[in-house]
C-alpha positions as CSV (number, residue, x, y, z in Angstrom):
1,X,91.3,50.0,69.8
2,X,93.0,53.4,70.3
3,X,96.7,53.3,71.1
4,X,97.6,53.6,74.7
5,X,99.5,56.9,74.1
6,X,96.4,58.5,72.5
7,X,94.2,57.5,75.5
8,X,96.8,59.0,77.9
9,X,97.0,62.2,75.9
10,X,93.2,62.5,75.9
11,X,93.0,62.0,79.7
12,X,95.8,64.5,80.2
13,X,93.9,67.1,78.2
14,X,90.7,66.5,80.1
15,X,92.6,66.9,83.4
16,X,94.2,70.1,82.2
17,X,90.8,71.6,81.4
18,X,89.3,70.5,84.7
19,X,92.1,71.7,86.9
20,X,93.4,74.6,84.9
21,X,94.0,77.7,87.0
22,X,91.7,80.7,86.5
23,X,93.5,83.7,85.1
24,X,94.9,86.1,87.7
25,X,92.3,88.8,88.5
26,X,92.8,92.5,87.6
27,X,93.1,94.5,90.8
28,X,92.0,98.1,91.2
29,X,92.4,100.1,94.4
30,X,90.8,103.5,94.6
31,X,91.7,105.8,97.6
32,X,89.6,108.9,98.1
33,X,91.2,111.8,100.1
34,X,89.4,113.2,103.1
35,X,86.1,111.6,102.0
36,X,83.3,111.7,104.7
37,X,81.3,108.6,105.4
38,X,78.1,110.6,104.8
39,X,79.4,112.3,101.6
40,X,78.0,109.4,99.6
41,X,74.9,107.2,99.5
42,X,76.8,104.0,100.3
43,X,75.2,103.5,103.7
44,X,71.7,105.0,103.1
45,X,69.7,106.5,100.3
46,X,70.1,110.3,100.4
47,X,70.6,113.2,98.0
48,X,74.4,112.8,97.9
49,X,73.7,109.8,95.8
50,X,73.3,112.1,92.8
51,X,77.0,113.0,93.2
52,X,78.2,109.5,93.8
53,X,76.0,107.6,91.4
54,X,78.8,105.4,90.0
55,X,80.4,104.5,93.3
56,X,77.0,103.8,94.8
57,X,76.1,101.6,91.9
58,X,79.4,99.7,92.3
59,X,78.7,99.2,96.0
60,X,75.2,97.9,95.3
61,X,76.7,95.4,92.9
62,X,79.4,94.4,95.4
63,X,79.9,94.2,99.2
64,X,79.7,97.3,101.3
65,X,82.2,97.3,104.2
66,X,80.7,98.8,107.3
67,X,83.7,98.6,109.6
68,X,86.7,99.4,107.4
69,X,89.4,101.2,109.4
70,X,92.3,103.4,108.5
71,X,94.5,105.8,110.3
72,X,93.1,109.2,111.3
73,X,95.1,111.0,108.8
74,X,96.6,110.7,105.4
75,X,100.2,109.4,105.1
76,X,100.0,106.6,107.6
77,X,97.1,105.1,105.8
78,X,98.9,105.2,102.5
79,X,102.1,103.7,103.8
80,X,100.0,101.0,105.5
81,X,98.4,100.0,102.2
82,X,101.7,99.8,100.3
83,X,103.6,97.9,103.0
84,X,100.9,95.9,105.0
85,X,102.3,97.4,108.2
86,X,100.4,99.3,110.8
87,X,101.6,102.9,111.5
88,X,103.0,101.6,114.7
89,X,106.0,100.5,112.5
90,X,106.4,103.5,110.2
91,X,105.1,106.3,112.5
92,X,101.9,108.3,112.7
93,X,103.4,111.4,111.2
94,X,102.7,112.9,107.9
95,X,105.4,112.3,105.3
96,X,107.5,115.2,103.9
97,X,108.7,115.3,100.4
98,X,112.2,114.2,101.5
99,X,111.4,112.1,104.5
100,X,112.4,108.4,104.9
101,X,109.3,106.8,106.3
102,X,109.2,103.4,104.6
103,X,112.0,100.9,105.3
104,X,113.6,100.1,102.0
105,X,114.0,96.5,103.1
106,X,110.2,96.0,103.1
107,X,108.5,94.6,100.0
108,X,105.7,96.8,98.6
109,X,102.4,95.2,97.4
110,X,103.3,96.4,93.9
111,X,106.5,94.4,94.1
112,X,104.6,91.3,95.3
113,X,102.3,91.6,92.3
114,X,105.1,92.3,89.9
115,X,106.6,89.0,90.9
116,X,103.3,87.4,89.9
117,X,103.4,88.9,86.4
118,X,101.3,92.0,87.0
119,X,101.7,95.3,85.2
120,X,101.1,97.9,87.8
121,X,100.1,101.6,87.6
122,X,100.0,104.5,90.1
123,X,98.2,107.6,89.2
124,X,97.5,110.1,92.0
125,X,98.6,111.4,95.3
126,X,101.9,110.2,96.9
127,X,102.6,111.6,100.3
128,X,104.6,108.6,101.5
129,X,108.2,110.1,101.7
130,X,110.7,110.2,98.9
131,X,114.2,110.4,100.6
132,X,115.8,108.5,97.7
133,X,115.0,107.4,94.2
134,X,114.3,103.9,95.7
135,X,111.2,105.4,97.4
136,X,109.6,106.2,94.1
137,X,106.8,104.0,92.8
138,X,108.6,103.5,89.5
139,X,111.4,101.8,91.5
140,X,109.1,99.7,93.6
141,X,107.2,97.5,91.1
142,X,104.9,100.1,89.4
143,X,106.3,99.1,86.0
144,X,103.3,100.2,83.9
145,X,103.3,103.9,84.7
146,X,103.4,106.3,87.6
147,X,102.3,109.9,87.6
148,X,102.0,111.5,91.1
149,X,102.7,114.4,93.3
150,X,104.8,114.1,96.5
151,X,103.1,116.7,98.7
152,X,100.1,116.2,101.0
153,X,98.1,119.2,99.8
154,X,98.1,122.1,97.5
155,X,96.6,123.5,94.2
156,X,94.8,121.0,92.0
157,X,96.7,122.3,89.0
158,X,100.0,123.9,90.1
159,X,101.7,121.4,92.4
160,X,104.9,119.8,91.0
161,X,104.3,116.3,89.6
162,X,106.5,113.4,88.7
163,X,106.3,110.9,85.8
164,X,108.2,107.8,86.7
165,X,111.7,108.9,87.8
166,X,111.5,112.4,86.2
167,X,109.6,115.6,86.9
168,X,106.5,116.1,84.8
169,X,107.1,119.4,83.1
170,X,104.5,122.0,82.0
171,X,101.4,120.0,83.1
172,X,98.7,121.9,85.0
173,X,95.7,119.7,84.2
174,X,93.2,119.5,87.1
175,X,94.4,116.6,89.1
176,X,91.2,114.6,89.3
177,X,90.9,114.8,85.5
178,X,94.6,114.0,84.9
179,X,94.8,111.0,87.2
180,X,91.3,109.7,86.1
181,X,92.2,110.0,82.4
182,X,95.5,108.3,82.9
183,X,93.8,105.4,84.7
184,X,91.2,105.0,81.9
185,X,93.9,105.2,79.2
186,X,96.0,102.6,81.0
187,X,93.0,100.2,80.9
188,X,92.3,101.0,77.2
189,X,95.9,100.2,76.2
190,X,96.3,97.1,78.4
191,X,96.5,93.6,77.2
192,X,93.6,91.8,79.0
193,X,95.5,88.5,79.0
194,X,98.1,90.1,81.4
195,X,97.0,90.8,85.0
196,X,96.8,94.5,85.9
197,X,97.2,96.3,89.2
198,X,95.9,99.9,89.2
199,X,96.3,102.2,92.2
200,X,94.3,105.4,91.9
201,X,94.7,107.7,94.9
202,X,92.7,110.8,94.0
203,X,93.6,114.2,95.5
204,X,90.0,115.0,95.8
205,X,88.4,116.0,98.1
206,X,91.3,117.4,100.1
207,X,91.4,121.2,100.6
208,X,91.7,123.6,98.9
209,X,88.3,123.2,97.3
210,X,89.5,124.0,93.8
211,X,86.5,123.5,91.4
212,X,86.8,121.2,88.4
213,X,87.2,123.1,85.1
214,X,83.7,122.0,84.1
215,X,82.2,123.8,87.0
216,X,81.9,127.5,88.0
217,X,81.2,129.0,91.4
218,X,77.7,130.0,90.2
219,X,77.0,126.4,89.2
220,X,78.5,124.9,92.3
221,X,77.2,126.5,95.5
222,X,78.6,123.4,97.3
223,X,82.2,123.0,96.0
224,X,83.0,119.7,97.7
225,X,79.9,118.1,96.1
226,X,81.1,119.1,92.6
227,X,84.6,117.7,93.3
228,X,83.1,114.4,94.5
229,X,81.0,114.3,91.4
230,X,84.0,114.8,89.2
231,X,85.8,111.9,90.8
232,X,82.7,109.8,90.6
233,X,82.5,110.5,86.8
234,X,86.0,109.1,86.3
235,X,85.2,106.0,88.4
236,X,82.3,105.5,86.0
237,X,84.6,105.9,83.0
238,X,87.1,103.5,84.5
239,X,84.4,100.8,85.0
240,X,83.2,101.3,81.4
241,X,86.7,100.9,80.1
242,X,87.1,97.7,82.0
243,X,83.9,96.3,80.6
244,X,84.8,97.4,77.0
245,X,88.1,95.6,77.3
246,X,86.5,92.5,78.7
247,X,88.4,92.9,82.0
248,X,85.6,93.7,84.4
249,X,84.3,90.1,84.9
250,X,87.7,89.2,86.2
251,X,88.4,92.4,88.2
252,X,88.2,93.3,91.8
253,X,87.6,97.0,92.6
254,X,88.4,98.1,96.2
255,X,87.3,101.6,97.2
256,X,88.2,103.3,100.5
257,X,88.7,106.8,102.0
258,X,92.1,107.5,103.5
259,X,90.6,109.0,106.6
260,X,87.3,110.6,107.7
261,X,86.0,113.8,106.2
262,X,87.0,117.3,107.5
263,X,86.1,120.9,106.9
264,X,83.0,120.5,104.6
265,X,83.2,116.7,104.8
266,X,80.3,114.9,106.6
267,X,80.9,111.8,108.7
268,X,77.3,111.6,110.2
269,X,76.3,109.7,112.2
270,X,79.8,109.1,113.5
271,X,81.5,111.4,116.0
272,X,84.6,113.2,115.1
273,X,86.6,113.9,111.9
274,X,90.0,113.6,110.4
275,X,92.8,114.1,112.9
276,X,90.7,112.6,115.8
277,X,90.6,109.1,117.3
278,X,86.8,109.1,117.1
279,X,85.0,106.8,114.7
280,X,84.5,109.7,112.2
281,X,88.2,109.9,111.8
282,X,89.0,106.2,111.3
283,X,85.9,104.2,110.2
284,X,85.5,105.2,106.6
285,X,83.4,104.6,103.5
286,X,84.6,101.5,101.7
287,X,83.3,98.7,99.5
288,X,84.5,95.9,97.1
289,X,82.9,95.4,93.6
290,X,83.7,93.9,90.2
291,X,83.1,90.6,88.5
292,X,85.4,88.8,91.0
293,X,82.8,89.3,93.8
294,X,80.7,86.1,93.9
295,X,77.1,86.7,92.8
296,X,75.8,85.2,96.1
297,X,77.1,88.1,98.1
298,X,76.5,91.0,95.7
299,X,74.4,93.7,97.3
300,X,75.3,92.7,100.8
301,X,77.3,94.2,103.6
302,X,80.3,92.8,105.6
303,X,80.4,94.0,109.2
304,X,83.8,92.5,110.4
305,X,86.4,95.0,111.6
306,X,89.1,95.2,109.0
307,X,92.0,97.5,108.3
308,X,93.7,98.9,105.2
309,X,96.7,96.8,106.0
310,X,94.6,93.7,105.3
311,X,94.6,94.5,101.6
312,X,98.3,93.6,101.3
313,X,98.0,89.9,102.0
314,X,94.5,89.8,100.5
315,X,95.6,91.1,97.1
316,X,98.7,89.0,97.2
317,X,96.7,85.9,97.8
318,X,94.3,86.7,95.0
319,X,97.4,87.1,92.7
320,X,98.7,83.7,93.8
321,X,101.7,84.9,95.8
322,X,102.7,84.7,99.4
323,X,101.4,87.6,101.4
324,X,104.0,87.6,104.0
325,X,107.2,89.7,104.1
326,X,109.3,88.3,106.9
327,X,112.7,89.6,108.0
328,X,115.8,87.3,107.6
329,X,116.2,87.3,111.4
330,X,112.9,87.1,113.4
331,X,112.3,89.8,116.0
332,X,112.8,88.8,119.6
333,X,109.7,88.0,121.6
334,X,108.1,90.9,123.4
335,X,109.0,90.9,127.1
336,X,106.7,93.1,129.1
337,X,109.1,93.1,132.0
338,X,111.7,94.8,129.7
339,X,109.7,97.3,127.5
340,X,112.8,99.1,126.4
341,X,114.5,96.0,124.8
342,X,115.2,96.4,121.1
343,X,113.3,93.4,119.7
344,X,114.7,94.2,116.2
345,X,118.3,93.9,117.3
346,X,119.4,97.0,115.6
347,X,119.3,96.5,111.8
348,X,119.1,92.7,112.0
349,X,115.4,92.4,111.8
350,X,112.2,94.4,111.1
351,X,108.4,94.0,111.7
352,X,106.6,91.5,109.5
353,X,103.2,92.2,107.7
354,X,100.4,93.0,110.2
355,X,97.5,92.4,107.8
356,X,95.5,89.2,107.3
357,X,93.8,87.8,104.2
358,X,90.2,88.9,104.5
359,X,88.8,87.7,101.2
360,X,87.0,84.5,102.4
361,X,85.4,86.5,105.2
362,X,84.1,89.3,102.9
363,X,82.6,86.8,100.4
364,X,81.1,84.6,103.1
365,X,83.3,81.5,103.0
366,X,84.5,82.1,106.5
367,X,82.8,83.3,109.7
368,X,86.1,83.9,111.6
369,X,86.8,87.3,113.0
370,X,89.6,89.1,111.0
371,X,91.4,90.2,114.1
372,X,91.3,89.4,117.8
373,X,92.4,92.9,118.4
374,X,93.3,95.8,116.1
375,X,95.8,98.6,116.8
376,X,94.4,101.9,115.3
377,X,96.7,104.5,116.8
378,X,98.9,105.1,119.8
379,X,95.7,105.9,121.7
380,X,93.2,103.4,120.3
381,X,92.9,99.6,120.4
382,X,89.9,97.6,119.1
383,X,89.1,94.4,120.9
384,X,85.8,92.7,120.1
385,X,83.0,95.1,120.6
386,X,85.1,97.4,122.7
387,X,87.2,100.4,121.6
388,X,89.9,101.0,124.2
389,X,91.2,104.6,124.6
């Protein structure tokens, strides 16, 4: 008869195998600038699918999000993703290079993930305000690498860029190719046993419509189409790198536009464009994909009304950390009879996270509505099937 200690050890090992936690997933968030809902084939088969082959393939292998909302222009969407707060709490204005738009007391999603052991990378557009060094991604949990530009728009080759906490000198590589190649390189050099967070906010397809170096005006009668195709090429390379490193099966890829298309962008059949409160400015192309998406829901759509702020608590939950970011002193209750009362009591308090964990809803484990109502701008509130203006 085996000794008692041996039996206990055997049982302990079996329980460890049965209840062992799955490794933390790799998390990739791709944000496309000024991308029109009809500039891809995500929502129907059309010729633009030739320019968005890789992202369309990803959407077909994942869940297409039909009611994914953002703010009607750039900076508020980006700040909302990083902080989990609606623009109601950090303004609807565009960030300047030296503006102070994100409260330094708030915890960024990158800092949440850093606390869970993630190595985090940021390659792409900034435009969230950089009043101090503490506003830089490198100081806010992006410990794997961060190469970005601060401005909202400009040349795809000549805008000033930063690498971590220092200016990036003498680099005029076309931005889509620079940020795409850095993202792919980060994956290739990553230890797959360590969870990775990769934030890839492309400059494309914001004006000016600077053509990629592989294209000429003669080859590209439709410049925006060539710019989209270049970004799509890097998305394909990124997916290939994840698969080669054995990371794809445990990865979640989230794709979204930062607002609706404008100028040559196409938001059909939605009314309006960037800078407007119409659906074309706020209801954007989005999907989730990767091996983390359950097989049962691949190739489906999710129609619930969700917002970019929801990714903060969702990614935190997938990483196994608390998705809240509450102040040390709770805000006072809202009193409609005293609308001017400072519920934050000066500097004592601040707004908590507005987003909700939407993962179970997207993958079909819950039929609950993500939000009873959803603030979209100072002029727009969603409530059920109604859009209140």
